[in-house]
C-alpha positions in Angstrom: -71.8 -9.0 -13.8 -71.1 -8.2 -10.2 -68.6 -5.6 -9.0 -65.0 -6.7 -8.5 -65.1 -6.2 -4.8 -68.1 -8.6 -4.6 -66.3 -11.1 -6.8 -63.2 -11.0 -4.6 -65.5 -11.6 -1.6 -66.9 -14.7 -3.4 -63.4 -15.9 -4.0 -62.9 -16.2 -0.2 -63.5 -20.0 0.2 -62.1 -20.7 3.6 -59.4 -22.9 2.1 -56.2 -20.8 1.9 -55.0 -22.4 -1.3 -58.2 -21.6 -3.1 -58.4 -18.1 -1.6 -54.9 -17.4 -2.9 -55.4 -18.9 -6.4 -58.8 -17.2 -7.0 -57.8 -13.8 -5.6 -54.6 -13.7 -7.6 -56.5 -14.7 -10.8 -59.2 -12.1 -10.3 -56.6 -9.4 -9.6 -54.3 -10.2 -12.5 -56.4 -11.8 -15.2 -60.2 -11.5 -14.7 -60.6 -8.1 -16.5 -59.0 -9.5 -19.7 -61.4 -12.5 -19.9 -64.1 -12.7 -22.6 -67.7 -12.6 -21.2 -68.1 -16.4 -21.7 -64.9 -17.0 -19.7 -66.2 -14.7 -16.9 -69.5 -16.7 -16.9 -67.5 -19.9 -16.6 -65.5 -18.5 -13.7 -68.8 -17.6 -11.9 -70.0 -21.1 -12.6 -66.8 -22.5 -11.1 -67.4 -20.4 -7.9 -70.8 -22.1 -7.6 -69.2 -25.6 -7.2 -68.6 -27.0 -3.8 -65.1 -26.4 -2.3 -64.0 -30.1 -2.1 -64.7 -30.5 -5.8 -63.0 -27.2 -6.7 -60.0 -28.3 -4.6 -59.8 -31.5 -6.8 -59.8 -29.3 -9.9 -57.2 -26.9 -8.7 -54.8 -29.0 -6.7 -55.2 -32.7 -7.7 -55.7 -32.6 -11.4 -59.3 -33.6 -11.5 -61.0 -32.4 -14.8 -64.4 -30.7 -14.8 -67.0 -32.4 -16.9 -68.3 -29.1 -18.3 -66.0 -27.9 -21.1 -66.3 -24.2 -20.2 -65.4 -24.9 -16.5 -62.5 -27.1 -17.6 -61.3 -24.2 -19.8 -61.3 -21.7 -17.0 -59.6 -24.1 -14.6 -56.8 -24.5 -17.2 -56.6 -20.7 -17.6 -56.3 -20.3 -13.9 -53.5 -22.9 -13.8 -51.6 -21.1 -16.5 -52.1 -17.5 -15.3 -51.4 -17.9 -11.6 
């Protein structure tokens, strides 16, 4: 896995709402995730911003179960 500073850099999306959600999640919850959840978070960061915005703000549900799970975890922890 990459360093936390690199991960925080990847969380900077250019959309303030996503920046805040992801940065807070990494700072408060990331270290306590299981390795599979960390992998799902990294997978989420690979998705295009408009799609992520739908997941995070508009209730769209990811097709991949692991990504859907990490989205739900972000919603409950931030």
